[in-house]
C-alpha positions as a Markdown table, in Angstrom:
| # | Residue | x | y | z |
|---|---|---|---|---|
| 1 | Met | -8.5 | -13.2 | 0.5 |
| 2 | Arg | -7.9 | -11.9 | -2.8 |
| 3 | Leu | -4.4 | -11.3 | -4.4 |
| 4 | Ala | -3.3 | -8.2 | -6.1 |
| 5 | Arg | -3.1 | -8.1 | -10.0 |
| 6 | Phe | -0.4 | -6.6 | -11.7 |
| 7 | Thr | 0.0 | -5.3 | -15.2 |
| 8 | Ser | 3.3 | -6.6 | -17.0 |
| 9 | Glu | 5.0 | -3.3 | -16.4 |
| 10 | Ala | 4.1 | -3.2 | -12.9 |
| 11 | Arg | 5.2 | -6.7 | -12.2 |
| 12 | Ser | 8.5 | -6.1 | -13.6 |
| 13 | Glu | 8.8 | -2.9 | -11.4 |
| 14 | Leu | 7.7 | -5.1 | -8.4 |
| 15 | Leu | 10.4 | -7.6 | -9.1 |
| 16 | Ala | 13.2 | -5.0 | -9.7 |
| 17 | Gln | 12.2 | -3.0 | -6.3 |
| 18 | Thr | 12.1 | -6.2 | -4.2 |
| 19 | Ala | 15.7 | -7.2 | -5.5 |
| 20 | Tyr | 16.9 | -3.6 | -4.7 |
| 21 | Tyr | 15.4 | -3.7 | -1.2 |
| 22 | Glu | 17.0 | -7.0 | -0.6 |
| 23 | Thr | 20.5 | -5.4 | -1.4 |
| 24 | Ile | 19.6 | -2.8 | 1.2 |
| 25 | Arg | 18.7 | -5.2 | 4.0 |
| 26 | Lys | 18.2 | -9.0 | 4.0 |
| 27 | Gly | 14.5 | -9.7 | 4.2 |
| 28 | Leu | 13.5 | -5.9 | 3.3 |
| 29 | Gly | 12.5 | -7.0 | -0.1 |
| 30 | Ala | 10.2 | -9.8 | 1.3 |
| 31 | Arg | 8.6 | -7.4 | 3.7 |
| 32 | Phe | 7.9 | -5.0 | 1.1 |
| 33 | Arg | 6.1 | -7.6 | -1.1 |
| 34 | Thr | 3.9 | -8.4 | 1.8 |
| 35 | Glu | 2.9 | -4.8 | 2.1 |
| 36 | Ile | 1.3 | -4.6 | -1.4 |
| 37 | Ala | -2.3 | -4.2 | -1.4 |
| 38 | Glu | -4.8 | -7.0 | -1.9 |
| 39 | Gly | -7.9 | -7.1 | -4.5 |
| 40 | Val | -6.7 | -4.2 | -6.6 |
| 41 | Leu | -5.1 | -3.9 | -10.2 |
| 42 | Ile | -1.5 | -2.4 | -9.6 |
| 43 | Cys | -0.4 | -0.4 | -12.8 |
| 44 | Ala | 2.9 | 0.8 | -11.3 |
| 45 | Val | 5.7 | 0.1 | -8.5 |
| 46 | Ala | 7.7 | 3.4 | -8.6 |
| 47 | Gly | 11.2 | 3.4 | -7.4 |
| 48 | Asp | 13.0 | 6.6 | -6.3 |
| 49 | Tyr | 14.4 | 7.2 | -9.9 |
| 50 | Gln | 10.9 | 7.2 | -11.5 |
| 51 | Met | 9.4 | 10.6 | -12.6 |
| 52 | Pro | 6.2 | 11.8 | -11.1 |
| 53 | Glu | 3.2 | 10.5 | -12.9 |
| 54 | Tyr | 5.2 | 8.4 | -15.4 |
| 55 | Trp | 2.5 | 5.7 | -15.0 |
| 56 | Leu | -0.5 | 7.6 | -16.2 |
| 57 | Ser | -0.3 | 6.4 | -19.8 |
| 58 | Arg | -0.9 | 2.9 | -18.4 |
| 59 | Val | -4.4 | 4.0 | -17.0 |
| 60 | Asp | -7.5 | 4.4 | -18.9 |
| 61 | Arg | -9.3 | 7.3 | -18.2 |
């Protein structure tokens, strides 16, 4: 089983979103983290406050 790889920006967003979900309900942040895809490079973890397509500058086209 391969783990997901994150850019530094996406890792920060993942940690922030995990903490936020834990404030909503105990265990929800942990559940969120287990749902992250395996074997891919993750460039962004967008919360509700992010503008659409804010992450496009992080991706080589």
